[in-house]
C-alpha positions as CSV (number, residue, x, y, z in Angstrom):
1,M,152.3,112.1,134.8
2,R,150.4,115.1,133.7
3,K,153.0,117.5,135.0
4,R,155.9,115.6,133.5
5,R,154.3,116.2,130.1
6,G,153.7,119.9,130.9
7,L,150.0,119.6,130.5
8,S,147.4,121.7,132.3
9,L,144.0,120.4,133.3
10,R,142.4,122.3,130.4
11,D,144.9,120.7,128.0
12,V,144.0,117.2,129.3
13,A,140.3,118.0,129.0
14,V,140.9,118.9,125.3
15,L,142.9,115.7,124.7
16,M,140.0,113.8,126.3
17,E,137.6,115.6,124.0
18,R,135.8,117.1,127.0
19,P,136.4,120.8,126.5
20,G,133.1,121.8,128.0
21,T,132.7,124.1,130.9
22,G,133.6,122.5,134.2
23,S,135.6,119.6,132.7
24,H,138.9,120.7,134.1
25,T,137.2,121.1,137.5
26,Q,136.0,117.5,137.4
27,L,139.5,116.4,136.5
28,S,140.9,118.3,139.4
29,R,138.5,116.5,141.7
30,L,139.6,113.2,140.1
31,E,143.3,113.9,140.9
32,R,142.4,114.8,144.5
33,G,140.4,111.7,145.0
34,A,137.2,113.7,145.6
35,I,135.1,111.6,143.3
36,P,133.8,108.7,145.3
37,H,132.9,106.4,142.4
38,V,135.0,106.9,139.3
39,S,133.9,105.4,136.0
40,V,136.3,103.2,134.2
41,D,135.9,105.3,130.9
42,L,136.8,108.5,132.7
43,L,139.9,107.0,134.3
44,L,141.2,105.4,131.1
45,D,140.6,108.5,129.0
46,Y,142.5,110.6,131.6
47,L,145.4,108.1,131.7
48,R,145.6,108.0,127.9
49,A,145.6,111.8,127.7
50,C,148.4,112.0,130.2
51,G,150.5,109.6,128.1
52,A,150.5,106.7,130.7
53,K,152.3,103.5,129.9
54,P,151.2,100.0,130.9
55,A,153.7,100.0,133.7
56,D,152.3,103.2,135.1
57,V,148.8,101.8,135.0
58,A,150.0,98.6,136.8
59,A,151.7,100.6,139.5
60,L,148.6,102.8,140.0
61,F,146.3,99.8,140.4
62,E,148.8,97.9,142.6
63,S,148.9,100.8,145.1
64,Y,145.1,101.1,145.1
65,L,144.5,97.4,145.5
66,S,146.9,97.2,148.5
67,L,144.6,99.5,150.5
68,P,142.4,97.7,153.1
69,P,138.7,97.2,152.4
70,V,136.4,100.1,152.9
71,P,134.6,98.5,155.9
72,R,137.9,98.0,157.7
73,T,139.0,101.5,157.0
74,K,135.8,102.9,158.4
75,G,136.0,100.6,161.4
76,D,139.5,101.8,162.1
77,A,138.3,105.4,162.0
78,A,135.3,104.7,164.2
79,V,137.5,102.9,166.8
80,K,140.0,105.7,166.8
81,K,137.2,108.2,167.4
82,L,135.8,106.2,170.3
83,L,139.2,106.0,171.9
84,E,140.1,109.7,171.6
85,V,139.0,110.4,175.2
86,L,141.6,107.9,176.5
87,P,145.2,108.5,177.3
88,E,147.7,107.5,174.7
89,K,148.9,104.4,176.5
90,E,145.3,103.0,176.9
91,Q,144.6,103.9,173.2
92,R,147.6,101.8,172.1
93,Q,146.5,98.8,174.3
94,V,142.9,98.8,173.1
95,L,144.0,99.2,169.5
96,A,146.4,96.3,169.7
97,W,143.6,94.2,171.3
98,D,141.1,95.2,168.7
99,K,143.6,94.5,165.9
100,G,144.1,90.9,167.2
101,I,140.4,90.2,167.6
102,T,139.6,91.6,164.1
103,K,142.3,89.5,162.5
104,A,141.1,86.3,164.4
105,H,137.5,87.1,163.2
106,E,138.6,87.3,159.6
107,E,140.7,84.2,159.8
108,R,137.9,82.2,161.4
109,A,135.4,83.4,158.7
110,L,137.9,82.4,155.9
111,A,138.2,78.9,157.6
112,E,134.4,78.5,157.6
113,P,133.3,79.6,154.1
114,G,130.0,77.7,154.4
115,K,128.7,79.8,157.2
116,K,126.8,83.0,156.4
117,K,128.8,85.4,158.3
118,P,130.4,88.7,157.2
119,R,134.1,88.3,156.8
120,I,134.8,91.9,157.8
121,E,132.9,93.6,160.7
122,T,131.2,96.9,160.1
123,A,132.4,100.0,161.9
124,R,129.4,99.8,164.2
125,Q,130.2,96.2,165.1
126,R,133.8,97.0,165.8
127,V,132.9,99.8,168.2
128,F,130.2,97.7,169.8
129,R,132.6,94.8,170.4
130,I,135.0,97.1,172.4
131,V,132.2,98.4,174.6
132,W,130.6,95.0,174.8
133,S,133.7,93.4,176.2
134,F,133.4,95.5,179.3
135,V,129.6,95.0,179.6
136,H,129.9,91.2,179.2
137,A,132.6,91.1,181.9
138,N,130.2,93.1,184.2
139,W,127.4,90.6,183.6
140,S,129.7,87.5,183.8
141,E,130.9,88.5,187.2
142,V,127.3,87.8,188.6
143,F,126.6,84.8,186.3
144,E,129.8,82.9,186.8
145,Q,129.6,83.1,190.6
146,K,126.1,81.6,190.6
147,L,127.1,79.0,188.1
148,Y,130.1,78.0,190.3
149,E,127.8,77.6,193.3
150,T,125.4,75.4,191.3
151,M,128.1,73.2,189.8
152,L,129.4,72.5,193.3
153,K,125.9,71.1,194.1
154,L,125.8,69.2,190.8
155,K,129.2,67.6,191.3
156,D,127.7,64.1,191.7
157,E,125.2,64.5,188.9
158,V,127.6,66.0,186.3
159,P,130.8,64.0,185.7
160,R,134.0,65.8,185.1
161,S,134.1,65.0,181.4
162,Q,130.7,66.7,181.0
163,R,131.4,69.7,183.2
164,R,132.4,72.1,180.4
165,V,129.4,71.1,178.3
166,A,127.1,71.7,181.2
167,C,128.5,75.2,181.8
168,D,128.2,76.1,178.1
169,I,124.5,75.0,178.3
170,S,123.9,77.4,181.2
171,R,125.7,80.2,179.3
172,R,123.5,79.7,176.3
173,F,120.4,80.0,178.5
174,F,121.9,83.2,179.9
175,S,122.7,84.5,176.4
176,V,119.1,84.0,175.3
177,L,117.7,85.7,178.4
178,T,119.9,88.8,178.1
179,R,119.3,89.1,174.3
180,Y,116.6,91.5,173.2
181,Y,113.5,89.8,171.7
182,T,110.5,91.7,170.5
183,N,108.5,88.5,170.5
184,P,108.5,86.6,173.8
185,A,107.5,83.4,171.9
186,R,110.9,83.5,170.0
187,R,112.8,83.7,173.3
188,Q,110.9,80.7,174.7
189,G,111.5,78.8,171.5
190,A,115.2,79.4,171.8
191,L,115.2,78.2,175.4
192,D,113.2,75.1,174.5
193,R,115.7,74.2,171.7
194,I,118.6,74.5,174.2
195,E,116.8,72.2,176.7
196,H,116.1,69.7,173.9
197,R,119.8,69.6,172.8
198,A,120.9,69.2,176.5
199,A,118.5,66.3,177.0
200,E,119.9,64.7,173.8
201,G,123.3,65.1,175.3
202,G,122.4,62.9,178.3
203,F,121.6,65.5,180.9
204,S,118.8,64.8,183.3
205,K,115.7,67.1,183.6
206,E,116.8,68.1,187.1
207,T,120.3,69.1,185.9
208,I,118.9,71.1,183.0
209,A,116.4,72.9,185.3
210,A,119.2,73.8,187.7
211,L,121.3,75.2,184.8
212,L,118.3,77.2,183.5
213,D,117.7,78.5,187.1
214,V,121.2,79.8,187.3
215,A,120.7,81.9,184.1
216,T,117.3,83.1,185.3
217,Q,118.5,84.2,188.7
218,S,121.5,86.0,187.2
219,Y,119.3,87.8,184.7
220,N,116.8,88.9,187.3
221,Q,119.6,90.1,189.6
222,L,121.1,92.2,186.8
223,L,117.7,93.5,185.8
224,L,116.7,94.6,189.3
225,S,120.1,96.2,190.1
226,G,120.1,98.1,186.8
227,R,123.4,96.5,185.6
228,L,121.7,95.3,182.4
229,D,121.9,99.0,181.2
230,W,125.5,99.5,182.5
231,E,128.1,100.9,180.2
232,P,131.8,101.5,180.8
233,T,132.8,105.1,181.6
234,Q,136.0,106.7,180.5
235,E,137.3,106.3,184.1
236,E,136.5,102.6,184.0
237,I,138.3,102.0,180.8
238,I,141.4,103.9,182.0
239,R,141.4,102.1,185.3
240,R,141.4,98.8,183.5
241,H,144.2,100.0,181.1
242,G,141.9,99.5,178.1
243,H,141.2,95.8,178.9
244,A,138.0,94.4,180.1
245,P,138.5,92.5,183.5
246,K,139.1,88.8,183.1
247,I,136.4,86.6,184.7
248,L,137.6,83.1,185.6
249,K,135.2,80.6,184.0
250,T,133.4,78.1,186.3
251,E,135.0,75.0,184.9
252,A,138.5,76.5,185.2
253,R,137.7,77.5,188.8
254,L,136.5,74.0,189.7
255,D,139.7,72.5,188.1
256,I,141.9,74.8,190.2
257,E,140.0,73.9,193.4
258,E,140.4,70.2,192.7
259,A,144.1,70.6,191.9
260,R,144.9,72.7,195.0
261,P,145.2,69.8,197.4
262,V,147.6,68.0,195.1
263,S,149.6,71.2,194.6
264,E,149.8,71.9,198.3
265,G,150.7,68.3,199.0
266,N,153.5,68.4,196.4
267,K,154.9,71.6,197.9
268,A,154.9,70.1,201.4
269,Y,156.5,66.8,200.2
270,G,159.2,68.8,198.4
271,L,160.0,70.6,201.7
272,I,160.1,67.4,203.7
273,R,162.4,65.7,201.1
274,A,164.8,68.7,201.2
275,M,165.0,68.6,205.0
276,V,165.6,64.8,205.0
277,F,168.4,65.2,202.4
278,M,169.9,68.1,204.4
279,A,170.0,65.9,207.5
280,I,171.7,62.9,205.9
281,N,174.0,65.1,203.8
282,Q,175.7,66.3,207.0
283,K,176.7,62.7,207.7
284,L,177.9,61.8,204.3
285,D,181.3,62.7,202.9
286,H,182.1,60.7,199.8
287,Y,180.4,61.6,196.5
288,L,179.7,58.0,195.4
289,V,178.3,57.2,198.8
290,K,176.0,60.2,198.6
291,R,174.7,59.2,195.2
292,H,173.7,55.7,196.5
293,Y,172.1,57.0,199.6
294,Y,170.1,59.7,197.8
295,T,168.7,57.0,195.4
296,W,167.8,54.9,198.4
297,I,166.1,57.8,200.4
298,D,164.1,58.6,197.3
299,R,162.7,55.1,197.5
300,L,162.1,55.3,201.2
301,L,160.2,58.6,201.3
302,P,157.2,57.5,199.2
303,I,156.8,54.5,201.5
304,A,156.9,56.8,204.5
305,L,154.3,59.0,202.9
306,E,151.9,56.2,202.1
307,H,152.4,53.9,205.1
308,G,154.6,55.7,207.7
309,T,158.1,55.1,209.1
310,G,157.0,52.6,211.8
311,F,155.2,50.2,209.5
312,P,156.5,46.9,208.0
313,E,156.8,48.3,204.5
314,W,159.4,50.8,205.6
315,Q,161.3,48.2,207.6
316,A,161.2,45.7,204.7
317,E,162.9,48.2,202.4
318,V,165.5,49.0,205.0
319,D,166.3,45.3,205.6
320,A,166.5,44.7,201.8
321,T,168.9,47.5,201.0
322,A,171.0,48.3,204.0
323,P,173.1,45.1,203.8
324,R,174.1,46.0,200.2
325,L,175.5,49.3,201.1
326,H,179.1,49.9,202.1
327,D,178.3,49.8,205.9
328,E,175.1,48.1,207.0
329,T,175.2,49.7,210.5
330,F,175.8,53.2,209.0
331,A,173.0,52.6,206.5
332,R,170.5,51.7,209.2
333,A,171.5,54.8,211.1
334,M,170.9,56.9,208.0
335,A,167.5,55.3,207.6
336,A,166.7,56.0,211.2
337,L,167.8,59.6,210.7
338,A,165.6,60.0,207.6
339,A,162.6,58.5,209.5
340,K,163.2,60.9,212.4
341,T,163.4,63.9,210.1
342,F,160.4,62.9,208.1
343,D,158.3,62.4,211.3
344,R,159.3,65.8,212.6
345,W,158.4,67.6,209.4
346,K,155.3,65.6,208.3
347,V,153.1,68.0,210.2
348,K,153.5,70.3,207.2
349,L,151.6,67.8,205.0
350,P,147.9,68.8,204.7
351,P,145.5,66.1,206.0
352,Y,144.3,65.2,202.4
353,A,147.9,65.4,200.9
354,P,147.5,63.4,197.7
355,I,150.8,63.4,195.9
């Protein structure tokens, strides 16, 4: 705007009634953005001297207000400096992860306005979060293994509906133990509050003691091995492609272990069904006949799985359906072939084999 009017900085200083020594230097710093905190009076006087219109002022403020907040800008710069030692690919991966976490943090803070939490992290917090993700994974590797072993022992005491709650209680114990406290009494007070809430949730004293013991053993192992002071090296971050290793939580691991027999049984059953259908398919020619026999075999196989092919339940189904098919003798022969194929392949079923 100043150059369009053909004004020099000294001319603007005169129009602003600031002709004193050094005024044009101050205006030069203003134009370069070198003044950290500009007064409203100085800015408005400058704009008026340059002949700014209301639309020009609106455009100026719109571009300024579209900039991200200062803490986020400083955080971006701090994260970028931290990642300078990484290869370009790892830098992009960590930056994308950090951007997603930062956005989720701000959205969560906006959704919970009553909580006294900063809506935007400081630069130090952003950098700490990236390093902490690796440190936390390093610690969780020890803790989650011990928690898994303990939850196996507590399977009868802790019902499945309370499993996640119990694991979270032990994680709170571990968080308190690994947190720095200048006053030991404050740490003990935090542990006591967790115990009190767990008791209110219906957990027995023995269960609470076992969950606390998991956290204590994990903390002592990390302390004695020096892993409490571990920090990720450049090589570690590069080897992990900028992402902290994923540690499977105990409750998820228990669910997978419980679902494994069902999954293996379903796979074996699918194989046996395919082999039975392949055997009878070689004897069938007409499409409509195939459809009826496939439907019938799908009713017979669950009976064979639950009772076996030599039991009355199997024979009762054969006697009820075979006479209604196009050829009873042929139908009974197909049932016998299905039974023979099932018995040959049922060794693939695991002994527990729930379907």
